[in-house]
Steps between C-alpha positions, in 0.01 A plus 500: 500500500116466497274718710150390590221732612222408743254422219726233355584353843131471595420335170809270535466397861127496570368142500142620450600627151471214255697672227825515689811291448423179303188640330640804317756440225630856522570471875647149454738631229609789719569269797693256272707783353579643844613152619715436192676833514543506878370853523440666834142588590450831675188573701482869595399573858173669403401194287586270784295698749202495267529124470525458878195723560297269264639196681348608831563254783690269273770768438727413797489132415 
């Protein structure tokens, strides 16, 4: 089980950040490892709410 906080999720999902997936070997390795092992990803409710607050109007989409 892998737990992600809001800081990681914003870094991982924000298209404005150029160093996200595909640009950072550490993040790419983490994603590849999670895919290979079939781990579950847990997003705690407080982290999800922080992410949705940053998303603004795009949150419901």
